[in-house]
C-alpha positions in Angstrom: 9.9 -68.8 1.6 11.1 -67.4 -1.6 8.5 -67.5 -4.3 9.2 -67.1 -8.1 7.9 -63.9 -9.6 5.7 -64.0 -12.7 5.1 -60.9 -15.0 2.7 -59.4 -12.6 5.1 -59.4 -9.7 7.9 -58.2 -12.0 5.7 -55.3 -13.0 4.9 -54.5 -9.4 8.5 -53.0 -9.2 7.6 -50.4 -11.5 5.5 -48.6 -8.6 7.7 -49.9 -5.6 10.7 -48.2 -3.7 12.3 -51.4 -3.8 14.7 -52.0 -6.7 14.4 -55.1 -8.9 17.8 -57.3 -9.1 18.6 -59.2 -11.8 22.0 -61.3 -11.7 23.4 -63.5 -14.5 24.5 -67.1 -14.1 26.1 -69.6 -16.3 26.2 -73.0 -14.8 24.7 -75.2 -12.0 26.9 -73.7 -9.3 26.5 -69.9 -10.1 22.7 -70.7 -10.6 22.5 -72.5 -7.4 24.1 -69.5 -5.5 22.0 -66.8 -7.3 18.7 -68.9 -6.7 19.3 -69.2 -3.1 19.9 -65.5 -2.8 17.0 -63.0 -2.8 17.5 -61.9 -6.5 14.4 -61.5 -8.2 15.6 -62.5 -11.8 18.5 -65.0 -13.1 19.7 -63.9 -16.3 21.5 -66.8 -18.6 23.6 -63.9 -20.3 25.5 -64.4 -23.3 28.4 -63.0 -21.4 28.6 -66.7 -20.8 31.0 -66.7 -23.8 33.5 -64.1 -22.1 33.2 -65.2 -18.6 33.4 -69.2 -19.0 34.0 -69.8 -22.6 37.1 -67.7 -23.3 35.5 -65.8 -26.2 36.5 -62.1 -26.6 33.2 -61.1 -27.5 29.5 -62.3 -27.0 28.7 -62.6 -30.6 30.7 -65.8 -30.9 28.1 -67.4 -28.2 25.9 -70.0 -30.2 22.5 -71.2 -29.6 23.8 -74.7 -28.4 26.0 -72.8 -25.9 23.0 -70.8 -24.2 20.7 -74.3 -24.4 23.7 -76.1 -22.4 23.9 -73.2 -20.0 20.0 -72.9 -19.3 19.9 -76.7 -19.0 22.4 -76.6 -16.2 20.7 -73.8 -14.3 17.5 -75.6 -14.6 18.7 -78.7 -12.6 18.5 -76.1 -9.6 15.2 -76.2 -8.0 14.4 -73.0 -9.4 12.4 -70.3 -7.4 13.7 -67.4 -9.4 12.5 -66.3 -12.7 15.0 -67.3 -15.4 15.6 -65.4 -18.6 17.9 -66.7 -21.2 19.8 -64.5 -24.1 19.0 -65.3 -27.5 22.5 -65.4 -29.2 23.6 -63.2 -31.9 22.1 -63.8 -35.3 19.6 -66.2 -33.9 16.5 -64.0 -34.3 17.1 -62.4 -37.8 13.3 -63.3 -38.6 10.2 -64.0 -36.8 10.1 -67.6 -37.5 13.7 -68.2 -36.7 13.2 -66.1 -33.2 10.4 -68.1 -32.3 11.8 -71.4 -33.2 15.2 -70.3 -31.0 13.1 -68.9 -28.3 11.1 -72.3 -27.9 14.4 -74.2 -27.7 15.6 -72.0 -24.8 12.1 -72.1 -23.0 12.3 -75.9 -23.3 15.6 -75.8 -21.6 14.0 -74.1 -18.6 14.0 -70.4 -19.2 10.8 -68.4 -18.2 11.5 -65.9 -20.6 14.1 -64.6 -23.4 15.9 -61.7 -23.8 17.0 -60.0 -27.1 18.9 -57.0 -28.0 17.4 -54.2 -30.2 14.9 -51.3 -30.2 12.5 -50.3 -32.8 14.4 -52.4 -35.4 13.1 -55.5 -33.3 9.5 -54.4 -33.0 8.1 -57.0 -35.5 10.0 -59.8 -33.6 9.0 -58.8 -30.2 5.3 -58.7 -31.1 5.3 -61.9 -32.9 7.2 -63.6 -29.9 4.7 -62.2 -27.5 1.7 -63.1 -29.6 3.1 -66.7 -29.4 3.1 -66.5 -25.7 6.9 -66.0 -25.3 7.7 -63.6 -22.6 10.4 -61.2 -24.2 12.8 -58.7 -22.3 14.5 -56.1 -24.5 17.8 -54.6 -24.3 18.7 -51.1 -25.6 21.5 -48.5 -25.6 24.9 -50.2 -25.9 24.2 -53.8 -27.5 27.2 -55.9 -26.9 26.3 -58.5 -29.8 27.1 -55.9 -32.3 30.1 -54.1 -30.5 33.3 -55.2 -32.4 36.0 -53.0 -30.4 36.2 -52.2 -26.7 36.4 -48.5 -27.8 32.6 -48.9 -28.9 31.8 -49.2 -25.3 30.6 -45.7 -24.1 27.8 -43.7 -22.6 25.0 -43.2 -25.2 22.3 -40.3 -25.2 24.5 -37.3 -24.6 23.5 -35.6 -27.9 19.8 -35.0 -29.0 19.9 -37.6 -32.0 21.0 -40.4 -29.6 18.5 -39.1 -26.9 15.6 -39.3 -29.4 16.4 -42.4 -31.1 16.9 -44.3 -27.6 13.9 -42.6 -26.2 11.9 -43.9 -29.1 13.4 -47.4 -28.8 12.2 -47.6 -25.3 8.5 -46.8 -26.4 8.6 -49.1 -29.3 9.7 -52.3 -27.4 7.1 -51.6 -24.7 4.3 -51.2 -27.5 5.6 -54.4 -28.8 4.7 -56.3 -25.8 8.3 -56.3 -23.9 7.7 -57.1 -20.1 10.8 -55.2 -19.3 13.8 -53.4 -20.9 17.6 -53.3 -20.0 19.1 -50.0 -20.5 22.9 -50.6 -21.0 25.5 -47.5 -21.0 22.6 -44.9 -21.2 23.3 -41.3 -20.0 21.5 -41.3 -16.6 19.2 -38.5 -17.2 17.8 -40.1 -20.2 17.8 -43.5 -18.2 15.5 -41.6 -15.7 13.4 -40.0 -18.5 12.9 -43.4 -19.9 12.1 -45.1 -16.7 9.5 -42.3 -15.7 7.8 -42.3 -19.2 7.5 -46.3 -19.6 4.9 -48.6 -17.9 7.3 -51.7 -17.9 10.4 -52.0 -15.3 13.7 -50.7 -16.8 16.9 -52.7 -15.6 20.0 -50.6 -15.7 23.5 -51.4 -16.2 26.0 -48.5 -16.4 23.1 -46.0 -16.6 22.8 -44.4 -13.3 20.6 -45.2 -10.2 17.4 -44.0 -11.5 16.2 -47.3 -13.3 13.4 -49.7 -11.7 16.0 -52.1 -11.3 19.9 -53.2 -11.9 21.6 -56.1 -13.3 25.2 -57.2 -12.8 27.4 -60.1 -14.1 28.0 -63.0 -11.5 31.6 -63.1 -12.1 32.0 -59.3 -11.9 30.3 -59.2 -8.5 32.3 -62.1 -6.9 35.6 -60.7 -8.7 36.4 -64.1 -10.6 38.3 -62.9 -13.7 41.8 -62.7 -14.9 40.9 -59.7 -16.9 40.3 -56.2 -16.0 36.6 -55.5 -15.1 34.6 -53.3 -17.0 34.2 -49.7 -15.2 30.4 -50.0 -14.6 31.1 -53.5 -12.9 30.1 -53.5 -9.0 32.7 -55.9 -7.4 32.1 -57.1 -3.8 34.8 -59.7 -3.6 38.0 -61.2 -5.1 37.4 -64.8 -5.6 40.1 -65.0 -8.5 42.6 -63.9 -6.0 41.2 -66.4 -3.4 41.1 -69.3 -5.5 44.8 -68.8 -6.6 45.8 -68.8 -3.2 44.0 -71.9 -2.3 45.4 -73.6 -5.5 49.0 -72.5 -4.5 48.4 -73.8 -0.8 47.1 -76.9 -2.3 50.4 -77.5 -4.4 52.6 -76.3 -1.7 51.2 -79.1 0.7 51.7 -81.8 -2.1 55.2 -80.6 -2.8 56.4 -80.5 0.9 
């Protein structure tokens, strides 16, 4: 029987040949499916805004949006470690970050994720000292992206390499239990992974990380829009759903 991981179990992936798998979920049904799978972590991602709410960027997602999504997933009998994103501009100060983290924890999250490196060191330290489990997110940080052209691989020059390497060390030293590496050049992602004592979870950063994360809707192909280049798709549920609806309409009309 599947047993929910704790931080000790998550950290064991650092020395394991097995990859840690994190998958996003946004509601009761997606939460139920991922919870019943062998995924290690469910992420209530702020990509909820784009996959479900029709927003064109994650920065529009509110704390109330994330609280509602987390609550709906918590109605599943969770046996999977649950992390919830702190939305844009909800962790500008230590006190604000703690208050809003507690809302998501009360809603069912085991830990929270926030974007930023050394610029968020003080906040990560403050949260962990107040018993909040923190996952960090460096590289491309979607909450700060304004245009699609800004999605690009980082770490290809020395300045970016050194900046991101320092970010990774700073979030680890501040107390983060894991760090997401998004769209980071794969050699740098490998160097960071080998250097840190906490697991790295990659998305669009090559295969040398300790784990991988993907968006639920991307995996099942459930979107009316083109999927990101780094998305891994294993089905086309959008097409299947459209066909089913058309068959239903035809059955009634005829």
